[in-house]
C-alpha positions as CSV (number, residue, x, y, z in Angstrom):
1,M,-11.9,-63.2,-17.7
2,S,-9.3,-61.4,-18.9
3,T,-5.6,-61.2,-17.1
4,P,-4.8,-57.7,-16.1
5,P,-1.8,-56.6,-17.8
6,P,1.0,-57.5,-15.4
7,S,1.9,-53.9,-15.2
8,A,-1.9,-53.1,-13.1
9,P,-1.3,-54.2,-9.9
10,S,2.3,-51.8,-9.4
11,S,0.4,-48.8,-10.8
12,A,-2.4,-49.4,-8.8
13,A,-0.2,-49.5,-5.7
14,H,2.1,-46.5,-6.5
15,S,-1.4,-44.6,-6.5
16,R,-2.4,-45.7,-3.9
17,S,1.3,-44.6,-2.6
18,L,0.9,-41.8,-4.4
19,D,-2.6,-40.4,-1.8
20,R,-0.9,-41.7,0.8
21,G,-1.4,-39.4,4.0
22,V,-3.1,-37.2,2.2
23,P,-5.4,-35.1,4.8
24,V,-9.3,-36.1,5.0
25,S,-11.4,-33.5,4.5
26,R,-13.6,-32.6,7.3
27,F,-15.1,-29.6,9.1
28,R,-13.1,-28.1,12.1
29,P,-15.5,-26.0,14.1
30,E,-12.9,-24.6,16.1
31,L,-11.1,-22.6,12.7
32,H,-14.4,-21.8,12.4
33,G,-14.2,-20.2,15.5
34,V,-10.7,-19.1,14.7
35,R,-12.4,-17.1,11.6
36,G,-14.8,-15.7,13.9
37,V,-12.4,-14.2,16.5
38,A,-9.8,-13.0,13.6
39,I,-12.4,-11.1,12.0
40,L,-13.9,-9.4,15.3
41,G,-10.5,-8.0,15.4
42,V,-10.1,-7.0,12.2
43,V,-13.3,-5.0,12.5
44,L,-12.6,-3.7,16.1
45,F,-9.2,-2.3,15.0
46,H,-9.7,-0.6,12.3
47,I,-12.5,1.4,13.8
48,F,-11.2,1.7,17.3
49,G,-7.5,0.9,16.5
50,G,-6.2,4.2,16.0
51,G,-3.9,1.9,12.7
52,R,-3.3,-0.9,15.1
53,V,-3.2,-4.0,12.5
54,S,-5.2,-6.7,15.1
55,G,-3.4,-9.9,13.1
56,G,-6.1,-11.0,11.8
57,I,-5.5,-10.5,8.7
58,D,-3.1,-12.9,9.0
59,I,-5.1,-14.8,10.2
60,F,-7.6,-15.4,7.2
61,L,-3.9,-15.5,4.9
62,A,-3.0,-18.7,7.1
63,I,-6.4,-20.2,7.1
64,S,-6.7,-20.1,3.3
65,G,-4.1,-21.5,2.6
66,F,-4.5,-24.6,5.4
67,L,-7.9,-24.8,3.6
68,F,-6.9,-24.7,-0.2
69,T,-4.0,-26.8,0.0
70,A,-5.9,-29.7,1.2
71,M,-8.2,-29.4,-0.4
72,L,-6.4,-28.9,-3.8
73,L,-3.4,-31.7,-3.1
74,R,-6.5,-34.0,-2.4
75,E,-7.8,-33.7,-6.4
76,A,-4.7,-34.0,-7.5
77,A,-3.2,-37.0,-5.5
78,S,-6.2,-39.1,-6.2
79,R,-6.5,-37.9,-9.7
80,G,-2.7,-38.7,-11.4
81,G,-1.3,-34.9,-10.8
82,R,-5.2,-33.5,-12.4
83,I,-7.0,-30.6,-11.4
84,S,-10.4,-29.7,-13.1
85,L,-9.3,-26.2,-13.6
86,A,-13.2,-25.3,-14.8
87,R,-14.8,-26.8,-11.4
88,Y,-12.6,-25.3,-9.3
89,L,-12.7,-21.8,-10.8
90,A,-16.1,-22.4,-11.0
91,R,-16.7,-22.9,-7.4
92,L,-14.6,-19.4,-6.3
93,A,-16.4,-17.9,-8.8
94,R,-20.1,-19.3,-7.1
95,R,-18.6,-18.4,-3.7
96,I,-16.2,-15.4,-3.8
97,L,-17.1,-13.3,-6.4
98,P,-21.1,-12.4,-6.4
99,P,-20.4,-10.3,-2.9
100,A,-17.3,-9.0,-4.0
101,V,-19.2,-7.5,-6.9
102,V,-22.2,-6.4,-5.4
103,A,-19.8,-4.9,-2.6
104,V,-17.7,-2.7,-5.5
105,A,-20.7,-1.9,-6.7
106,V,-22.3,-0.7,-3.8
107,T,-19.3,1.4,-2.6
108,T,-18.5,3.2,-5.8
109,M,-22.2,4.6,-6.2
110,A,-22.0,5.3,-2.6
111,G,-18.1,7.2,-3.1
112,L,-19.7,9.3,-6.7
113,L,-21.7,10.5,-3.4
114,I,-20.4,10.8,-0.6
115,L,-16.2,11.3,-1.2
116,P,-15.5,15.3,-3.2
117,S,-14.7,15.2,-6.0
118,T,-10.8,15.2,-6.0
119,Q,-11.4,12.1,-4.9
120,H,-13.5,9.9,-7.3
121,H,-10.3,9.4,-9.9
122,Q,-8.6,7.6,-7.0
123,M,-11.6,6.2,-6.4
124,L,-12.9,3.9,-9.6
125,T,-9.2,2.9,-10.2
126,E,-9.6,1.2,-7.2
127,A,-12.7,0.2,-7.3
128,R,-11.1,-1.5,-10.6
129,A,-8.1,-3.2,-9.3
130,A,-10.7,-4.6,-6.4
131,L,-13.2,-6.1,-8.7
132,L,-9.9,-7.3,-11.1
133,Y,-7.6,-8.7,-7.8
134,F,-5.2,-6.5,-8.0
135,E,-6.2,-3.5,-5.4
136,N,-2.9,-4.4,-3.4
137,I,-0.8,-3.7,-6.1
138,E,-2.2,-0.5,-7.2
139,L,-1.3,0.5,-3.5
140,V,2.2,0.1,-4.5
141,A,2.3,1.6,-7.4
142,S,-0.1,5.1,-6.1
143,Q,2.5,4.6,-3.1
144,L,-0.3,4.4,-0.8
145,A,0.5,2.9,1.8
146,Y,-1.7,0.8,4.4
147,E,-3.0,3.5,7.1
148,A,-5.5,3.9,9.9
149,A,-8.5,4.9,8.8
150,G,-9.2,8.1,7.7
151,P,-11.7,10.6,5.5
152,G,-9.1,10.9,3.0
153,S,-8.3,6.5,3.1
154,S,-9.6,4.7,0.2
155,P,-12.8,2.7,0.9
156,F,-11.3,0.4,-1.1
157,Q,-8.2,0.5,0.8
158,H,-9.4,-3.0,2.7
159,F,-9.1,-5.3,-0.4
160,W,-5.9,-5.6,-0.2
161,S,-5.4,-8.8,1.6
162,L,-8.8,-10.5,-0.7
163,S,-6.5,-9.9,-3.7
164,V,-4.1,-11.2,-2.2
165,Q,-6.0,-14.6,-1.3
166,G,-7.0,-14.3,-4.7
167,Q,-3.5,-13.7,-6.6
168,F,-3.0,-17.1,-4.5
169,Y,-6.0,-19.2,-5.5
170,L,-5.1,-18.9,-8.7
171,L,-1.0,-19.6,-8.5
172,W,-1.2,-22.6,-5.8
173,P,-3.3,-25.1,-7.8
174,I,0.3,-24.5,-10.2
175,L,1.7,-25.9,-7.1
176,A,0.0,-28.3,-6.6
177,V,-0.1,-30.2,-9.4
178,L,3.2,-30.0,-10.0
179,S,4.3,-31.2,-7.2
180,V,2.3,-34.3,-7.8
181,L,4.0,-35.0,-11.0
182,V,7.2,-34.5,-9.7
183,A,6.1,-37.1,-7.0
184,R,4.7,-39.2,-9.6
185,A,8.2,-39.6,-11.1
186,L,9.5,-39.9,-8.3
187,R,7.2,-42.9,-6.8
188,R,7.2,-40.7,-3.8
189,P,3.8,-39.5,-1.7
190,A,2.7,-36.4,-2.7
191,I,2.0,-35.3,0.3
192,Q,6.2,-35.4,0.7
193,V,6.7,-33.3,-2.4
194,M,4.2,-30.5,-1.3
195,T,5.6,-30.4,1.8
196,V,9.0,-29.3,0.3
197,C,8.0,-27.4,-2.5
198,V,5.3,-25.4,0.2
199,S,7.9,-25.2,3.0
200,L,10.5,-23.3,-0.3
201,V,7.4,-20.9,-0.9
202,L,8.0,-20.6,2.2
203,I,11.6,-20.2,2.8
204,A,11.4,-17.8,-0.4
205,S,9.0,-15.6,0.3
206,L,10.5,-14.4,4.2
207,A,13.4,-13.9,3.4
208,Y,11.8,-11.7,0.5
209,A,9.4,-10.3,2.8
210,L,12.5,-9.4,5.3
211,L,14.6,-7.8,2.7
212,M,11.8,-5.6,1.2
213,Q,11.2,-4.6,4.9
214,Q,14.1,-2.8,4.8
215,Q,14.0,-1.1,1.7
216,H,10.4,0.3,2.3
217,Q,7.8,-1.5,4.5
218,E,4.7,0.6,3.1
219,A,5.2,-1.8,0.0
220,A,5.9,-4.9,1.5
221,Y,3.2,-5.2,3.8
222,L,1.0,-5.4,0.1
223,M,3.0,-7.7,-1.6
224,T,1.9,-10.9,-2.2
225,R,5.7,-12.1,-3.0
226,T,6.5,-10.9,0.7
227,R,2.9,-12.5,2.2
228,M,2.7,-15.5,0.4
229,W,4.9,-17.0,3.3
230,E,1.7,-16.8,5.8
231,L,-0.1,-18.7,3.6
232,A,2.8,-21.7,2.9
233,F,2.4,-21.9,6.9
234,G,-1.4,-22.4,6.8
235,G,-0.6,-24.7,4.2
236,L,2.0,-26.7,6.4
237,L,-0.5,-26.9,9.6
238,A,-3.0,-29.3,7.0
239,L,0.1,-31.3,5.1
240,L,0.9,-31.9,9.3
241,G,-2.9,-33.5,9.7
242,A,-3.4,-35.9,11.9
243,R,0.6,-35.2,13.2
244,L,-0.6,-31.8,14.8
245,T,-2.6,-32.7,17.5
246,L,-0.8,-32.5,21.0
247,P,-1.1,-35.3,23.5
248,R,-4.6,-34.7,25.5
249,R,-2.2,-33.8,28.8
250,L,-0.8,-30.6,26.2
251,R,-3.9,-29.7,24.9
252,G,-6.1,-27.1,27.5
253,A,-2.2,-25.0,28.1
254,A,-1.7,-25.0,24.6
255,G,-5.5,-24.6,23.6
256,W,-6.0,-21.3,26.0
257,T,-1.7,-19.7,24.7
258,G,-2.8,-19.9,20.9
259,L,-6.3,-17.9,21.6
260,L,-4.2,-15.2,23.7
261,L,-1.1,-15.0,21.2
262,I,-4.0,-14.3,18.9
263,L,-6.3,-12.2,21.1
264,S,-3.5,-9.9,22.3
265,C,-1.4,-9.4,18.8
266,G,-3.3,-5.8,18.0
267,F,-1.7,-5.0,21.8
268,V,1.9,-6.2,21.9
269,L,2.6,-5.7,18.5
270,D,2.8,-3.4,16.3
271,G,1.6,-4.9,13.2
272,A,2.0,-2.0,10.8
273,A,5.6,-1.6,10.9
274,L,6.6,-5.3,11.5
275,F,4.7,-7.5,9.3
276,P,4.7,-9.4,7.5
277,G,8.1,-10.4,8.8
278,P,8.9,-13.0,11.5
279,W,7.3,-10.9,14.4
280,A,3.7,-12.4,12.2
281,L,4.3,-15.8,13.9
282,W,2.3,-14.2,17.0
283,P,-0.4,-14.7,15.6
284,L,0.2,-18.0,13.3
285,L,1.7,-19.2,16.0
286,G,-1.3,-19.0,17.7
287,L,-3.3,-21.0,15.3
288,A,-0.7,-23.4,15.0
289,L,-1.5,-23.8,18.7
290,V,-5.3,-24.2,18.5
291,L,-5.3,-26.1,15.7
292,A,-2.8,-29.0,17.7
293,S,-5.0,-28.5,20.6
294,A,-8.1,-29.7,19.6
295,G,-9.1,-33.3,19.8
296,P,-9.1,-35.9,16.8
297,E,-13.3,-35.2,17.3
298,G,-13.1,-31.5,16.7
299,G,-13.8,-28.5,19.1
300,Q,-16.6,-29.0,20.2
301,A,-16.2,-32.2,21.6
302,D,-13.6,-31.3,23.9
303,P,-13.8,-30.6,27.3
304,A,-16.1,-27.2,28.5
305,T,-13.3,-25.5,29.6
306,S,-10.8,-25.6,26.6
307,A,-10.1,-22.7,24.4
308,T,-11.6,-24.9,21.2
309,R,-14.9,-25.9,22.7
310,L,-15.3,-21.8,23.4
311,L,-14.1,-21.6,20.0
312,S,-16.9,-23.5,18.5
313,T,-19.3,-22.5,20.0
314,R,-22.7,-20.7,18.1
315,P,-21.8,-17.2,18.2
316,L,-18.1,-17.4,17.7
317,A,-19.8,-20.1,14.3
318,W,-22.4,-17.2,13.8
319,V,-20.1,-14.6,13.6
320,G,-17.2,-17.2,11.3
321,N,-20.5,-17.8,9.0
322,I,-20.5,-13.9,8.1
323,A,-16.7,-12.8,8.2
324,Y,-16.8,-12.3,4.5
325,G,-19.3,-10.0,4.6
326,L,-18.3,-8.1,7.6
327,Y,-15.6,-8.2,6.2
328,L,-16.8,-6.5,2.3
329,W,-18.1,-4.1,4.2
330,H,-16.9,-2.7,7.8
331,W,-14.4,-0.5,6.1
332,P,-16.5,1.5,3.5
333,L,-19.5,1.7,6.2
334,L,-15.9,3.1,8.5
335,I,-15.1,5.6,5.7
336,F,-17.9,7.3,4.2
337,H,-19.2,7.9,8.1
338,L,-15.4,9.5,8.4
339,E,-15.8,11.9,5.9
340,L,-20.3,12.9,6.5
341,S,-19.3,13.9,9.7
342,G,-15.6,15.5,9.3
343,R,-14.1,13.5,12.0
344,D,-10.1,11.7,12.2
345,Q,-11.6,9.0,14.4
346,V,-14.7,7.1,16.1
347,G,-16.2,7.4,19.5
348,V,-17.1,5.1,21.3
349,L,-20.6,5.2,20.8
350,D,-21.0,5.5,16.7
351,G,-17.9,3.1,16.5
352,M,-20.0,0.6,18.3
353,A,-22.8,1.5,15.8
354,L,-20.7,0.9,12.7
355,V,-19.9,-2.6,14.9
356,A,-23.8,-3.5,14.5
357,L,-23.9,-2.4,10.9
358,S,-21.4,-4.0,9.9
359,L,-22.6,-7.1,11.5
360,L,-26.0,-6.6,10.1
361,A,-24.8,-6.0,6.5
362,G,-22.1,-9.3,7.2
363,W,-25.4,-11.1,8.2
364,A,-27.8,-9.3,5.2
365,T,-24.8,-10.5,3.0
366,F,-24.5,-14.0,3.9
367,Q,-28.4,-14.3,3.8
368,G,-29.2,-12.6,0.9
369,I,-25.7,-13.9,-1.7
370,E,-23.3,-16.3,-0.1
371,R,-25.7,-19.0,0.6
372,R,-28.2,-19.0,-2.8
373,T,-24.7,-18.6,-4.6
374,A,-22.9,-21.0,-3.4
375,S,-26.3,-24.0,-3.4
376,G,-25.0,-24.0,-7.1
377,G,-22.9,-26.6,-7.3
378,S,-25.1,-28.6,-9.0
379,L,-25.1,-26.5,-12.4
380,A,-22.4,-26.7,-14.5
381,P,-19.6,-25.2,-14.6
382,R,-19.5,-23.2,-17.7
383,V,-22.7,-21.6,-16.0
384,P,-20.9,-19.6,-12.7
385,L,-17.8,-19.3,-15.1
386,T,-20.1,-17.0,-17.4
387,A,-21.7,-14.9,-14.9
388,A,-18.7,-14.3,-12.6
389,A,-16.7,-12.9,-16.8
390,G,-20.0,-11.2,-17.3
391,S,-19.5,-9.8,-14.5
392,L,-15.8,-8.9,-14.4
393,A,-15.8,-7.2,-17.9
394,I,-18.2,-4.9,-17.1
395,G,-17.6,-4.2,-13.6
396,A,-14.5,-3.4,-15.6
397,A,-16.0,-1.6,-18.3
398,V,-17.9,0.5,-16.5
399,T,-15.4,1.6,-14.5
400,T,-13.0,2.2,-17.7
401,I,-15.5,4.3,-18.6
402,A,-16.1,6.6,-15.7
403,L,-11.8,6.7,-15.9
404,I,-11.9,7.8,-18.6
405,G,-14.5,10.7,-17.8
406,T,-12.8,12.0,-15.3
407,T,-9.6,12.6,-16.1
408,L,-9.1,16.1,-16.3
409,Q,-6.4,17.7,-19.8
410,L,-3.2,18.7,-17.3
411,P,-1.8,21.9,-18.7
412,E,1.4,21.6,-21.4
413,G,4.2,23.2,-20.7
414,Y,3.9,25.9,-17.6
415,S,1.2,24.9,-15.2
416,M,0.3,29.0,-14.9
417,A,0.4,29.4,-18.5
418,G,-3.6,29.7,-18.6
419,A,-3.2,31.8,-16.2
420,D,-4.0,35.8,-15.7
421,R,-1.2,37.1,-13.7
422,Q,-3.7,40.0,-12.1
423,Q,-6.2,37.7,-10.9
424,H,-3.8,35.3,-9.9
425,P,-0.7,36.9,-8.4
426,G,0.5,33.7,-5.6
427,A,3.6,34.9,-4.2
428,A,4.2,37.6,-6.0
429,V,1.9,39.4,-3.3
430,T,4.3,37.8,-0.1
431,V,7.1,40.5,-1.4
432,E,7.6,44.0,0.1
433,D,5.5,46.9,-0.7
434,A,3.5,44.3,-3.7
435,D,-0.7,44.7,-3.9
436,S,-2.7,42.2,-2.6
437,A,-4.6,39.9,-5.1
438,P,-7.6,41.0,-6.4
439,A,-10.8,39.7,-4.1
440,G,-13.6,38.0,-5.7
441,A,-11.3,36.0,-8.2
442,E,-11.9,32.5,-7.9
443,M,-8.4,30.3,-6.5
444,F,-7.1,29.2,-10.0
445,P,-6.5,26.5,-10.7
446,G,-9.7,24.4,-8.9
447,P,-9.4,21.8,-6.8
448,E,-9.9,18.8,-9.3
449,L,-6.9,19.8,-11.1
450,L,-5.3,20.6,-8.4
451,A,-5.5,17.4,-7.3
452,A,-4.2,16.2,-10.4
453,D,-0.7,18.0,-10.1
454,R,2.2,16.9,-10.0
455,P,5.9,18.2,-11.6
456,Q,6.5,16.9,-15.1
457,Y,9.3,15.1,-15.1
458,Y,7.3,13.0,-12.9
459,T,5.6,11.5,-17.0
460,W,9.2,10.8,-18.0
461,D,9.5,7.8,-16.5
462,C,12.9,8.4,-14.8
463,R,12.6,8.3,-11.2
464,Q,13.0,6.0,-8.6
465,P,10.1,4.8,-6.6
466,P,10.8,4.8,-3.0
467,Y,10.0,0.0,-2.9
468,G,11.6,-2.2,-4.8
469,G,15.0,-4.4,-5.0
470,M,18.8,-3.3,-5.3
471,D,17.6,-2.6,-8.7
472,T,16.0,0.1,-7.6
473,A,19.4,2.2,-6.5
474,E,20.6,2.5,-9.7
475,V,20.2,6.8,-10.1
476,L,18.4,7.6,-13.2
477,I,19.0,10.4,-14.7
478,C,16.1,12.9,-15.5
479,E,17.6,15.0,-18.5
480,D,16.4,18.2,-20.4
481,P,14.0,17.4,-23.5
482,D,14.8,20.6,-25.1
483,P,19.1,21.4,-23.8
484,P,19.4,24.6,-25.1
485,P,22.3,23.7,-27.2
486,D,25.2,25.8,-25.7
487,P,24.4,25.3,-21.7
488,S,26.1,27.6,-19.3
489,R,25.2,26.4,-16.5
490,T,24.1,23.0,-15.8
491,V,22.0,22.3,-12.4
492,M,21.4,19.3,-11.0
493,I,18.5,18.4,-8.4
494,T,18.0,15.3,-6.5
495,G,17.3,14.4,-3.1
496,G,13.8,12.6,-3.5
497,S,9.5,14.3,-3.9
498,H,10.8,17.6,-1.9
499,A,13.5,18.7,-3.6
500,G,11.9,17.8,-7.2
501,Q,9.0,19.8,-5.8
502,W,10.5,22.7,-7.0
503,H,11.1,22.1,-10.6
504,H,9.1,24.0,-12.3
505,A,10.8,26.8,-10.8
506,W,14.4,25.7,-11.7
507,M,12.5,24.9,-14.9
508,M,11.5,28.5,-15.9
509,L,15.7,30.0,-14.7
510,S,16.9,27.4,-17.1
511,D,14.9,28.5,-20.2
512,T,15.9,32.1,-19.3
513,Y,19.5,32.0,-18.6
514,G,20.4,29.0,-21.1
515,W,21.0,25.8,-18.1
516,E,20.9,22.5,-18.5
517,L,18.2,20.8,-16.1
518,I,19.1,17.1,-14.8
519,I,17.0,15.3,-11.8
520,A,18.2,12.8,-10.0
521,D,14.9,11.6,-7.9
522,K,14.3,8.2,-6.0
523,S,11.2,9.3,-4.1
524,G,11.1,9.2,-0.4
525,C,14.5,9.4,-0.5
526,R,16.4,11.8,1.1
527,L,20.4,12.4,1.4
528,Q,21.7,10.9,4.2
529,S,23.4,8.1,5.5
530,T,25.4,5.3,3.1
531,E,26.3,2.5,6.1
532,N,24.0,-0.5,5.5
533,A,23.8,0.3,1.3
534,A,24.8,-3.6,0.6
535,T,21.0,-3.9,1.3
536,N,19.0,-0.9,2.1
537,A,17.6,0.9,-1.2
538,C,17.8,3.7,-0.5
539,A,21.4,3.7,1.1
540,A,22.7,2.3,-1.8
541,W,21.3,4.9,-3.9
542,N,22.8,7.3,-2.0
543,E,26.3,5.9,-2.7
544,N,25.9,6.1,-6.4
545,L,24.5,9.7,-6.5
546,I,27.7,10.6,-5.4
547,D,29.0,8.7,-8.7
548,A,26.9,10.4,-10.7
549,V,27.0,14.1,-9.6
550,A,30.7,13.4,-10.1
551,E,30.6,11.5,-13.7
552,R,27.0,14.7,-14.8
553,E,29.6,17.0,-13.4
554,P,27.1,19.7,-12.7
555,D,28.1,23.5,-11.9
556,L,25.3,23.4,-9.0
557,V,22.8,20.6,-7.5
558,V,19.6,21.6,-5.7
559,T,19.0,19.8,-2.5
560,P,16.7,20.3,0.6
561,G,18.7,21.6,3.8
562,T,16.0,20.7,6.3
563,V,12.9,18.6,6.4
564,M,9.8,20.0,8.0
565,D,7.4,17.4,9.6
566,R,4.9,17.2,12.9
567,D,8.0,16.6,14.8
568,G,9.2,20.2,14.1
569,E,12.1,21.2,11.4
570,F,15.5,19.1,10.9
571,I,18.4,17.8,9.0
572,V,19.1,14.9,9.0
573,D,21.8,13.1,10.8
574,S,23.8,12.2,8.0
575,A,23.2,14.6,5.0
576,P,26.1,17.1,6.0
577,E,28.4,14.5,4.8
578,R,27.0,13.6,1.8
579,W,26.6,17.5,1.4
580,E,30.8,17.3,2.0
581,E,30.7,14.4,-0.8
582,I,29.4,16.3,-3.3
583,V,31.8,19.7,-3.1
584,D,34.5,17.0,-3.2
585,T,33.3,16.4,-6.6
586,G,33.5,20.2,-7.5
587,A,30.4,20.9,-7.5
588,E,28.3,23.9,-5.7
589,L,25.1,22.9,-3.7
590,L,22.3,24.8,-3.1
591,L,20.4,23.9,0.2
592,M,16.8,25.2,-0.2
593,R,14.8,25.2,3.0
594,G,12.4,22.7,4.1
595,T,8.7,23.0,3.6
596,P,6.0,22.8,6.2
597,R,3.1,20.1,5.2
598,P,-0.1,20.1,5.4
599,S,-1.8,17.9,7.9
600,Q,-4.9,17.2,4.9
601,R,-5.0,16.9,1.6
602,V,-5.4,20.4,0.0
603,A,-7.2,20.0,-3.1
604,D,-9.2,17.4,-0.6
605,C,-10.1,19.9,1.8
606,L,-10.7,23.0,-0.5
607,A,-13.3,21.2,-2.0
608,E,-14.9,20.1,1.0
609,G,-15.4,23.6,1.0
610,G,-12.7,24.1,3.7
611,T,-10.9,26.9,4.3
612,P,-7.7,28.6,3.1
613,L,-6.9,28.8,7.0
614,D,-8.4,25.5,7.6
615,C,-6.7,23.9,4.6
616,G,-3.2,25.0,5.1
617,G,0.4,24.5,6.5
618,D,1.9,24.2,10.0
619,P,3.6,26.8,11.3
620,A,4.5,24.8,13.9
621,Q,6.3,23.0,12.1
622,I,9.5,25.9,11.2
623,A,11.9,26.4,13.8
624,E,12.4,29.4,15.2
625,T,15.6,30.1,13.9
626,D,16.4,28.0,10.1
627,P,18.5,24.6,11.8
628,L,21.1,26.0,8.0
629,E,22.0,28.8,9.9
630,V,23.2,27.9,12.7
631,Q,25.0,24.7,10.9
632,D,28.9,24.5,10.3
633,M,28.6,24.7,5.9
634,P,32.4,22.9,4.4
635,Q,33.7,25.4,1.3
636,G,30.6,25.9,-1.5
637,V,27.6,25.3,-0.1
638,H,24.8,27.8,-0.6
639,T,21.7,28.0,1.2
640,V,18.4,29.6,0.2
641,D,15.2,30.0,2.2
642,L,11.8,30.9,0.9
643,T,10.0,29.9,3.7
644,E,8.7,34.0,4.4
645,H,6.9,33.5,1.2
646,I,5.4,30.0,2.0
647,C,3.9,30.7,5.2
648,P,3.6,34.8,5.6
649,E,3.7,35.8,8.7
650,R,4.3,32.6,9.9
651,T,0.6,31.8,8.7
652,C,0.0,29.1,6.6
653,D,-2.7,29.3,4.8
654,A,-3.3,27.0,1.7
655,V,-4.5,29.7,-1.1
656,V,-1.8,32.2,-1.2
657,G,-2.8,35.3,-4.1
658,N,-6.1,32.8,-5.1
659,V,-2.7,30.3,-6.3
660,P,-3.0,27.0,-4.3
661,V,0.2,26.3,-2.3
662,W,0.1,22.5,-1.8
663,Y,-1.8,20.2,-4.2
664,D,-1.4,17.4,-1.1
665,G,-0.7,17.2,2.4
666,S,3.1,17.3,1.9
667,H,4.0,18.7,-1.9
668,L,4.5,22.5,-2.9
669,S,2.1,23.0,-6.7
670,T,3.2,23.8,-9.5
671,Y,1.5,26.4,-10.2
672,Y,2.4,28.0,-6.8
673,V,6.2,27.6,-7.1
674,E,6.3,28.8,-10.5
675,T,5.1,32.0,-8.8
676,L,8.2,31.6,-6.4
677,A,10.5,31.8,-9.4
678,P,11.8,35.3,-9.3
679,I,11.8,35.1,-5.6
680,L,14.0,33.2,-6.8
681,E,16.1,34.0,-8.8
682,D,16.8,37.0,-6.7
683,Q,17.7,35.4,-3.8
684,L,20.0,33.2,-5.9
685,Q,21.6,36.8,-7.7
686,E,22.2,37.6,-3.8
687,E,24.1,34.1,-3.0
688,I,25.5,33.0,-5.7
689,P,26.1,35.7,-8.5
690,E,28.8,33.7,-10.6
691,L,25.6,31.3,-11.2
692,F,24.7,34.2,-13.4
693,R,27.9,35.2,-15.5
């Protein structure tokens, strides 16, 4: 018998050391029950919560971190730092892709039938993003915040969390392999290195979440980088293993406390505003307490009065089984119900019917798809991988072709260039002694083109987004693409999208009078305080704006003077300080009175047959007296007020002079703004006559 080489015992010992303490694989019924409770919380709060969140998604992410951290570390440690990527991806493909592909396909087809045509392009964009697991990125890129369910909500919005999980599934194997390789090099147990690495991910992600919450909460809520700490939290719970179990005398109280934290989260905290910051520890600590209160043999063997025993019961296990399908179907069912009913929220009876229908759809998905595809583990990995790749490729191709078909040819140059001004006078009908618009003429543009309406400069790649880090605090200048060779004046529009909505009117005046027109826009960022400029990108942008104005030396800076929203009309508290700093640079300042906002997307409302009155703005937002008239103004500040030409006789119809006034639920359409240009010119001639000399 041959003698083993001298290094063999040492190598074997090191291999045993490498996987020492790695969590063992075992079914935890109490964890499955928490999964059921979490999904029920998500569904009930989506249907009845009015925009509040249950904390169930945070628990879902942590459970994914718990399960995958243990699974990946076991395989990597047992194989000396290797993972069978084909087998891993095949397992994922079998378990998560078939239900998701079916849900995306059915939701898309239903959406094309139910939703207004103005929403089809965005819906198809999100269908592709959901299918390819980047819906959270698409929502951020499209500046669509996580919001309460409503007729205008995307039927794919809920895929943001599945996208976060999908991206995690691709990144976490890398962390597991690197941890084991480092452990081999250091001759340490893999669990120690993995614990350090997961802890570093948790700290970095939580720190980034705190930073992003200060800068843009809507984006922070959706981003993988800000959510990764919740997955890492679950991973640390898995790595703690048996050490997570509490002494017997403490388990009962700990279990019920944990369950209470989970159940109370949505009632106590405003998660949409606070998560994924430290307050998300509320439901996550609840999960940790439940796991720590379970006995070594699992919740089903715990005392009958314990929370873990309750969570291990058959009804909650059943909900845990159907949780994935339940999550996939409940949201589009809710959105389509609201769209068909024309209501903003559901009542008790139809809400309970939606819950029952969602449970039925989840059960059918589990029985008809999940159980069948999960049983294909004996197949060679290439079979499910080929099927998954083919499904994703076909789905992406079909949605891309459909997107091309729904892409409209937007007007080049001025929006009203192709319109008959006699048939579509727009704001011209609001001036004294003006003729009425011809009766019976169709609105120009139609709802589909209106839904795609944006000021020209939106396509110039010079706007700072409302989200992002401190790098978005730089003031980018949208230059005039065809400036006059020797401009008589330079005009700068600044102060967010409600300043930019006036672009086309100023563009027309600039072409007429030979002015250079430039724009500095950080979307969602008004002129306001710079006190927290070290950490807040909008505040820093405000501070940098003054330097940009001083550097470019415009003759006139144009910005909104007031804000109109559901709280009424007001001047932002710290805005007058910025106004004074602007005029101190030597520029004149023009404050344009704010504009009222409709309660819904105007293009969608009109596409569904709504009347101009039903789809229009809210005149109650307009103050009886213009706040700018009673504000002490520095020398060099001027004001204009076009309110009576947007809401003539304080009636804010969505269509005036056969031209739609707004394109969404906030901004004036470029079409109507162009018809306002002559009226703006008249007011400017009176207010700032030197501008025209």
